[in-house]
Structure formats: structure tokens, C-alpha cells
VOZA-749821 format. One record per residue (C-alpha): residue number from 1; residue in three letters; chain; x, y, z. Coordinates in steps of 0.2 Angstrom, whole numbers. Example, Ala and Ser with C-alpha at 12.3 -4.5 7.8 and 13.67 -1.06 7.14 Angstrom:
2
+-----+---------+--------+-------+-------+-------+
| num | residuo | cadena |     u |     v |     w |
+-----+---------+--------+-------+-------+-------+
|   1 |     ALA |      A |    62 |   -22 |    39 |
|   2 |     SER |      A |    68 |    -5 |    36 |
+-----+---------+--------+-------+-------+-------+
% end
This chain:
237
+-----+---------+--------+-------+-------+-------+
| num | residuo | cadena |     u |     v |     w |
+-----+---------+--------+-------+-------+-------+
|   1 |     UNK |      A |    -1 |     0 |    -2 |
|   2 |     UNK |      A |     7 |    16 |    -6 |
|   3 |     UNK |      A |     9 |    32 |     8 |
|   4 |     UNK |      A |     5 |    45 |    -4 |
|   5 |     UNK |      A |   -11 |    49 |   -17 |
|   6 |     UNK |      A |   -12 |    61 |   -31 |
|   7 |     UNK |      A |   -25 |    62 |   -45 |
|   8 |     UNK |      A |   -30 |    77 |   -57 |
|   9 |     UNK |      A |   -45 |    81 |   -68 |
|  10 |     UNK |      A |   -41 |    93 |   -81 |
|  11 |     UNK |      A |   -54 |   102 |   -92 |
|  12 |     UNK |      A |   -50 |   116 |  -106 |
|  13 |     UNK |      A |   -49 |   130 |   -93 |
|  14 |     UNK |      A |   -50 |   122 |   -75 |
|  15 |     UNK |      A |   -39 |   109 |   -67 |
|  16 |     UNK |      A |   -44 |   100 |   -49 |
|  17 |     UNK |      A |   -31 |    90 |   -40 |
|  18 |     UNK |      A |   -35 |    79 |   -25 |
|  19 |     UNK |      A |   -17 |    75 |   -14 |
|  20 |     UNK |      A |   -17 |    66 |     1 |
|  21 |     UNK |      A |     2 |    67 |     9 |
|  22 |     UNK |      A |     1 |    53 |    21 |
|  23 |     UNK |      A |   -11 |    39 |    25 |
|  24 |     UNK |      A |    -5 |    43 |    42 |
|  25 |     UNK |      A |   -13 |    60 |    42 |
|  26 |     UNK |      A |   -32 |    64 |    44 |
|  27 |     UNK |      A |   -35 |    76 |    30 |
|  28 |     UNK |      A |   -33 |    78 |    11 |
|  29 |     UNK |      A |   -31 |    93 |    -1 |
|  30 |     UNK |      A |   -41 |    98 |   -15 |
|  31 |     UNK |      A |   -32 |   111 |   -26 |
|  32 |     UNK |      A |   -40 |   120 |   -41 |
|  33 |     UNK |      A |   -30 |   130 |   -54 |
|  34 |     UNK |      A |   -36 |   140 |   -71 |
|  35 |     UNK |      A |   -30 |   143 |   -88 |
|  36 |     UNK |      A |   -23 |   161 |   -91 |
|  37 |     UNK |      A |   -29 |   171 |  -106 |
|  38 |     UNK |      A |   -12 |   168 |  -114 |
|  39 |     UNK |      A |   -13 |   148 |  -113 |
|  40 |     UNK |      A |    -5 |   145 |   -99 |
|  41 |     UNK |      A |   -10 |   138 |   -80 |
|  42 |     UNK |      A |    -8 |   146 |   -65 |
|  43 |     UNK |      A |     6 |   140 |   -54 |
|  44 |     UNK |      A |     3 |   136 |   -35 |
|  45 |     UNK |      A |    22 |   141 |   -32 |
|  46 |     UNK |      A |    18 |   160 |   -38 |
|  47 |     UNK |      A |     0 |   158 |   -25 |
|  48 |     UNK |      A |    -9 |   157 |   -38 |
|  49 |     UNK |      A |   -24 |   144 |   -37 |
|  50 |     UNK |      A |   -35 |   140 |   -23 |
|  51 |     UNK |      A |   -31 |   124 |   -10 |
|  52 |     UNK |      A |   -42 |   119 |     3 |
|  53 |     UNK |      A |   -38 |   105 |    16 |
|  54 |     UNK |      A |   -53 |    92 |    21 |
|  55 |     UNK |      A |   -53 |    84 |    37 |
|  56 |     UNK |      A |   -61 |    65 |    40 |
|  57 |     UNK |      A |   -78 |    73 |    42 |
|  58 |     UNK |      A |   -79 |    84 |    25 |
|  59 |     UNK |      A |   -71 |    69 |    17 |
|  60 |     UNK |      A |   -84 |    58 |    22 |
|  61 |     UNK |      A |   -98 |    70 |    17 |
|  62 |     UNK |      A |   -90 |    71 |     0 |
|  63 |     UNK |      A |   -92 |    53 |    -3 |
|  64 |     UNK |      A |  -110 |    54 |     1 |
|  65 |     UNK |      A |  -111 |    63 |   -12 |
|  66 |     UNK |      A |  -101 |    54 |   -23 |
|  67 |     UNK |      A |  -110 |    38 |   -17 |
|  68 |     UNK |      A |  -127 |    49 |   -24 |
|  69 |     UNK |      A |  -134 |    47 |    -7 |
|  70 |     UNK |      A |  -133 |    67 |    -5 |
|  71 |     UNK |      A |  -142 |    79 |   -19 |
|  72 |     UNK |      A |  -126 |    91 |   -15 |
|  73 |     UNK |      A |  -116 |    97 |     1 |
|  74 |     UNK |      A |  -107 |   113 |     5 |
|  75 |     UNK |      A |   -98 |   120 |    18 |
|  76 |     UNK |      A |   -86 |   136 |    21 |
|  77 |     UNK |      A |   -68 |   136 |    27 |
|  78 |     UNK |      A |   -62 |   149 |    38 |
|  79 |     UNK |      A |   -44 |   151 |    36 |
|  80 |     UNK |      A |   -35 |   166 |    43 |
|  81 |     UNK |      A |   -52 |   176 |    43 |
|  82 |     UNK |      A |   -55 |   172 |    23 |
|  83 |     UNK |      A |   -69 |   160 |    20 |
|  84 |     UNK |      A |   -70 |   148 |     7 |
|  85 |     UNK |      A |   -86 |   140 |     0 |
|  86 |     UNK |      A |   -85 |   123 |    -6 |
|  87 |     UNK |      A |   -98 |   113 |   -15 |
|  88 |     UNK |      A |  -103 |    98 |   -23 |
|  89 |     UNK |      A |  -119 |    97 |   -34 |
|  90 |     UNK |      A |  -127 |    87 |   -45 |
|  91 |     UNK |      A |  -128 |    94 |   -61 |
|  92 |     UNK |      A |  -142 |    82 |   -69 |
|  93 |     UNK |      A |  -155 |    72 |   -63 |
|  94 |     UNK |      A |  -146 |    55 |   -69 |
|  95 |     UNK |      A |  -131 |    60 |   -56 |
|  96 |     UNK |      A |  -119 |    58 |   -71 |
|  97 |     UNK |      A |  -113 |    75 |   -70 |
|  98 |     UNK |      A |  -105 |    83 |   -54 |
|  99 |     UNK |      A |  -101 |   102 |   -52 |
| 100 |     UNK |      A |   -88 |   106 |   -39 |
| 101 |     UNK |      A |   -86 |   123 |   -33 |
| 102 |     UNK |      A |   -70 |   128 |   -22 |
| 103 |     UNK |      A |   -72 |   147 |   -19 |
| 104 |     UNK |      A |   -72 |   156 |   -38 |
| 105 |     UNK |      A |   -66 |   140 |   -46 |
| 106 |     UNK |      A |   -78 |   129 |   -52 |
| 107 |     UNK |      A |   -74 |   111 |   -61 |
| 108 |     UNK |      A |   -87 |   101 |   -70 |
| 109 |     UNK |      A |   -84 |    81 |   -69 |
| 110 |     UNK |      A |   -90 |    69 |   -80 |
| 111 |     UNK |      A |   -97 |    50 |   -76 |
| 112 |     UNK |      A |   -79 |    41 |   -81 |
| 113 |     UNK |      A |   -69 |    56 |   -67 |
| 114 |     UNK |      A |   -83 |    55 |   -54 |
| 115 |     UNK |      A |   -81 |    35 |   -53 |
| 116 |     UNK |      A |   -61 |    37 |   -51 |
| 117 |     UNK |      A |   -63 |    50 |   -39 |
| 118 |     UNK |      A |   -76 |    42 |   -30 |
| 119 |     UNK |      A |   -66 |    27 |   -30 |
| 120 |     UNK |      A |   -52 |    36 |   -23 |
| 121 |     UNK |      A |   -61 |    43 |   -10 |
| 122 |     UNK |      A |   -67 |    28 |    -4 |
| 123 |     UNK |      A |   -51 |    20 |    -3 |
| 124 |     UNK |      A |   -44 |    37 |     6 |
| 125 |     UNK |      A |   -57 |    36 |    20 |
| 126 |     UNK |      A |   -51 |    17 |    24 |
| 127 |     UNK |      A |   -34 |    20 |    24 |
| 128 |     UNK |      A |   -35 |    35 |    35 |
| 129 |     UNK |      A |   -48 |    28 |    47 |
| 130 |     UNK |      A |   -35 |    12 |    48 |
| 131 |     UNK |      A |   -18 |    23 |    49 |
| 132 |     UNK |      A |   -23 |    42 |    55 |
| 133 |     UNK |      A |   -34 |    37 |    69 |
| 134 |     UNK |      A |   -22 |    27 |    78 |
| 135 |     UNK |      A |   -13 |    34 |    94 |
| 136 |     UNK |      A |     6 |    36 |    96 |
| 137 |     UNK |      A |     6 |    29 |    76 |
| 138 |     UNK |      A |    18 |    44 |    72 |
| 139 |     UNK |      A |    20 |    53 |    88 |
| 140 |     UNK |      A |    29 |    68 |    76 |
| 141 |     UNK |      A |    12 |    70 |    68 |
| 142 |     UNK |      A |    -1 |    69 |    81 |
| 143 |     UNK |      A |    -9 |    85 |    84 |
| 144 |     UNK |      A |   -14 |    91 |   102 |
| 145 |     UNK |      A |   -31 |    94 |   101 |
| 146 |     UNK |      A |   -35 |   114 |   102 |
| 147 |     UNK |      A |   -51 |   121 |   110 |
| 148 |     UNK |      A |   -52 |   135 |    98 |
| 149 |     UNK |      A |   -51 |   124 |    81 |
| 150 |     UNK |      A |   -66 |   113 |    84 |
| 151 |     UNK |      A |   -72 |   105 |    69 |
| 152 |     UNK |      A |   -90 |   106 |    64 |
| 153 |     UNK |      A |   -99 |    96 |    51 |
| 154 |     UNK |      A |  -117 |    96 |    49 |
| 155 |     UNK |      A |  -130 |    87 |    37 |
| 156 |     UNK |      A |  -139 |   101 |    28 |
| 157 |     UNK |      A |  -155 |    93 |    25 |
| 158 |     UNK |      A |  -166 |   101 |    38 |
| 159 |     UNK |      A |  -153 |   119 |    38 |
| 160 |     UNK |      A |  -150 |   132 |    26 |
| 161 |     UNK |      A |  -136 |   137 |    36 |
| 162 |     UNK |      A |  -118 |   131 |    31 |
| 163 |     UNK |      A |  -108 |   124 |    41 |
| 164 |     UNK |      A |   -90 |   134 |    45 |
| 165 |     UNK |      A |   -75 |   124 |    48 |
| 166 |     UNK |      A |   -59 |   131 |    56 |
| 167 |     UNK |      A |   -44 |   124 |    46 |
| 168 |     UNK |      A |   -30 |   118 |    57 |
| 169 |     UNK |      A |   -14 |   126 |    56 |
| 170 |     UNK |      A |    -3 |   111 |    53 |
| 171 |     UNK |      A |     3 |   108 |    36 |
| 172 |     UNK |      A |    -8 |   123 |    30 |
| 173 |     UNK |      A |    -3 |   130 |    13 |
| 174 |     UNK |      A |     5 |   145 |    23 |
| 175 |     UNK |      A |    17 |   132 |    30 |
| 176 |     UNK |      A |    21 |   122 |    12 |
| 177 |     UNK |      A |    25 |   127 |    -4 |
| 178 |     UNK |      A |    23 |   120 |   -22 |
| 179 |     UNK |      A |    41 |   122 |   -28 |
| 180 |     UNK |      A |    51 |   114 |   -45 |
| 181 |     UNK |      A |    65 |   104 |   -43 |
| 182 |     UNK |      A |    75 |    89 |   -50 |
| 183 |     UNK |      A |    79 |    72 |   -41 |
| 184 |     UNK |      A |    99 |    70 |   -41 |
| 185 |     UNK |      A |    99 |    57 |   -28 |
| 186 |     UNK |      A |    89 |    46 |   -15 |
| 187 |     UNK |      A |    92 |    38 |    -2 |
| 188 |     UNK |      A |    79 |    25 |    11 |
| 189 |     UNK |      A |    72 |    43 |    20 |
| 190 |     UNK |      A |    78 |    58 |    10 |
| 191 |     UNK |      A |    78 |    63 |    -8 |
| 192 |     UNK |      A |    95 |    76 |   -17 |
| 193 |     UNK |      A |    84 |    88 |   -26 |
| 194 |     UNK |      A |    91 |   102 |   -36 |
| 195 |     UNK |      A |    82 |   117 |   -36 |
| 196 |     UNK |      A |    85 |   134 |   -47 |
| 197 |     UNK |      A |   103 |   139 |   -49 |
| 198 |     UNK |      A |   110 |   124 |   -48 |
| 199 |     UNK |      A |   109 |   121 |   -28 |
| 200 |     UNK |      A |   107 |   103 |   -22 |
| 201 |     UNK |      A |   100 |    99 |    -5 |
| 202 |     UNK |      A |    93 |    83 |     5 |
| 203 |     UNK |      A |    77 |    83 |     9 |
| 204 |     UNK |      A |    69 |    73 |    21 |
| 205 |     UNK |      A |    54 |    62 |    12 |
| 206 |     UNK |      A |    44 |    65 |    27 |
| 207 |     UNK |      A |    44 |    84 |    24 |
| 208 |     UNK |      A |    38 |    80 |     4 |
| 209 |     UNK |      A |    18 |    83 |     5 |
| 210 |     UNK |      A |    16 |    78 |   -14 |
| 211 |     UNK |      A |    17 |    63 |   -24 |
| 212 |     UNK |      A |    35 |    62 |   -35 |
| 213 |     UNK |      A |    43 |    53 |   -49 |
| 214 |     UNK |      A |    59 |    44 |   -42 |
| 215 |     UNK |      A |    67 |    46 |   -61 |
| 216 |     UNK |      A |    83 |    56 |   -61 |
| 217 |     UNK |      A |    83 |    73 |   -72 |
| 218 |     UNK |      A |    65 |    75 |   -73 |
| 219 |     UNK |      A |    59 |    93 |   -69 |
| 220 |     UNK |      A |    44 |    92 |   -58 |
| 221 |     UNK |      A |    35 |   102 |   -42 |
| 222 |     UNK |      A |    37 |    96 |   -25 |
| 223 |     UNK |      A |    24 |   101 |    -9 |
| 224 |     UNK |      A |    39 |   105 |     3 |
| 225 |     UNK |      A |    39 |   111 |    21 |
| 226 |     UNK |      A |    45 |   129 |    22 |
| 227 |     UNK |      A |    56 |   129 |    34 |
| 228 |     UNK |      A |    67 |   117 |    27 |
| 229 |     UNK |      A |    66 |   127 |    11 |
| 230 |     UNK |      A |    72 |   143 |    22 |
| 231 |     UNK |      A |    84 |   133 |    32 |
| 232 |     UNK |      A |    92 |   130 |    17 |
| 233 |     UNK |      A |    91 |   148 |     8 |
| 234 |     UNK |      A |    79 |   140 |    -6 |
| 235 |     UNK |      A |    65 |   152 |     3 |
| 236 |     UNK |      A |    68 |   170 |    11 |
| 237 |     UNK |      A |    63 |   170 |    27 |
+-----+---------+--------+-------+-------+-------+
% end
């Protein structure tokens, strides 16, 4: 069983990517980017696009829509006093088209994409319940519960008010950076990555939050904890 998952759904103007950084972390990331007027795509490494972190409660609600048990589901994310609405809604009565909203980004999924999404989410729920809910499984990644950051999730059939979810600060999008690099070497626990200006540093695999191709000399994007990049002068402090 692999530890990380990443699946992208691209259309003519919008791309949606599902990212699970580790089976031992009880959340996933949903990342949206748009095609620019010049034909290029937004780059998260430049602060473009939108990334949302969904907890286990939200993943289950998304799965209920994908299973066609719910007509729709919506929620608000409150991060750094910025509220972002996310919504999953069936576009047709046959439930063969699903419209996903994340803030100002929208993506229509067709039947095949929905089925891939559904099966992946189903797998991630089982995986995270097994590995992300075991106390002391990975001590360095177990977060201390903060009463100021409670998760609130409600079913919406009997309420017009959308639930508001306060995002945890653990591994939030301000603490990780999407950065381009080339793998020059690899050990069991680390990658030697060459970034711009020919600078090579060893990055522990535990600090890489995205999937990667281990083949050398391929330029690719990595989601890496900011502190290690700042420590090695890849990012400005």
C-alpha cells in the first residue's frame, strides 16, 4: 500500500487535483487552478490557484455525494479570517455530471472522472481510518487538540445555514510551498533535489507532501515544508 496519492482532473479551463500527503494524516488537499488568457496555467508556487484542506468529516460528506446518497453538500472554510465556500452538487437528474465549487473556481466532472474520484475517496477513507486514527502511530505528526479549532460538520437537509470549518494550522498552505526541482539522488529516507541556480540539498521524504517521480533528471513540482527550504536558503525567511 502506497503512502501518498495524487489524482488530477483537467478540462479546457480548470484543473482539480486531489492530494493525500500521507495515509497517517487525517485530511486531504483539494487544489484548483485555471488556464490564463495567454494559455498558460496558474502556478501554485507563485501563490496562484486555490488549495483547501478537508478533514475526515468533510471527506465522508463528499463521499456521500459521490455515492449519490445526497443531492449536494456545501461547507465554508475559515482560514486566516478568509472564508471559502466549497460545494459538491449534481448537475443532472441522472447524476452523471458533478459540479465542484471551491471559492471562485468551478470544475465539472463527467461520469468517468466521478467514478475515479469516488473510488479514490472510498480508498482514502478506509486508509485514513486505519492509519490516521491510531494514537502514537507517528508521534511527530499527532496534533494536540486545540479547543479554539473545533471541527463542525452538519448535514444540510434540515438547515439552510452552511457549516463553517476552522482549518487546522498543521501543514496549512502557508507552511508548505509548491516548488520546482529535479531529483539528483535518493536514499531510503531522503531525496537530493536540485532547485534553481544549481543548488542541491537533501530533503527528508517526511517533509515532501506530494507525489513525485523518482526518475532522475525530470523537472517536477514538490510540495515541501517551508522551514526546510528557508533553512537552506531556498526560500527567503
